[in-house]
Structures are given as structure tokens and as C-alpha cells.
N, C-alpha and C positions, 0 to 999 in steps of 0.2 A: 391525331387529335390534340388540341391543348388541354391542358390541366389548369382546372381552376380552384381556387381556397375560398369555402365557403363557411360564413360563421353564424351559428344559430344565437340570437339576441337575449333571447331568453334563458337559456342554461351556459351560455358562455363557452361553447364548444366550436371548434374547427376542425374542418377537416377537406380533403383535396377530391374532388371529383375530375374525372377525364370525359368532355362530351364536346359536341359542337355548340359554337355561340347561340343559334337559334334553342338548341335545348335548356341550355343555362338560363335563357331568358323568359323560357316557360316556368322552368324551376323557380324562378324569382317572382313571376309574377302570382304563381298558384301558392307561395310561400310568402308572407309580409314580414313574417320573423327573422326570414333568412336574408342577410347580407352578403356580395363579394368582398371579399377585404384584399388587399395589395399584399402582394407577398413577393419575396426575391426569387429570380430564376432560377431554376435547378440546371445548372452548366456543367457539365463534366470535361474535365480537362487534363491534360496529362497522364492518360493511362499506359501503362507501360513503364521500362526504364530506358535510359538511353542506349543502354548495352543492346536492347531487343532491337531498334529503330536503326541501327548502324549496319551499312551494308557489308556485304561477307567481305570485298576488296580490303576495307578499311582493317576489318580484322586480322587479316593476313599480315597486313604491314604491321600492326601491333605484335601480333606474334615474330615477325622479323626482329624487331625492335627488342623485343622482351629477351629472346635468345642471345642477341648480343650485349645484354647489357649486364652488371654487376649481380651477384647474387641477391645483395639487398635491395631490390628494385621494388617498386609499388604498384607497377602496370598490372592491371587486372586483365585478363581476357578470357 
């Protein structure tokens, strides 16, 4: 279900609710002092690190490169 941000015009409080569009319209019709406000979408991206998304075969290649390089290498495996 979608999330909507509502604002009480009397006391200037805002809050989020999760409901269907029909339920939102019922709330707005029954409470004239409540208005829906436009809010930025809550998007999650970039969860996890690049290391956790690399396939195991590439990690093997990195280990071979690291073992053949100098002691002062900066390769993290």
C-alpha cells in the first residue's frame, strides 16, 4: 500500500499514513482540517557495498593479482 503525508492545518502537524487511495479520500472528506501534502518519495538505493555484489570468480582473480604484487599493494579482497 502507498504512503501518504497528511497535515493538520489547525496545529501545523504532519504525519505519514499507509492506506489505500479510497481510505485516504474518506479521511480527507471526514476531516476538513486535514490536507494531503506533497512529499519527496522515499526511495532506497545503493544498499550494500560493491564488495558484497561482486561474483566469487572475480574475487578469485583479485586474490591471484594480490598474491603476485608487491607487499605495499592496496588491493582489498
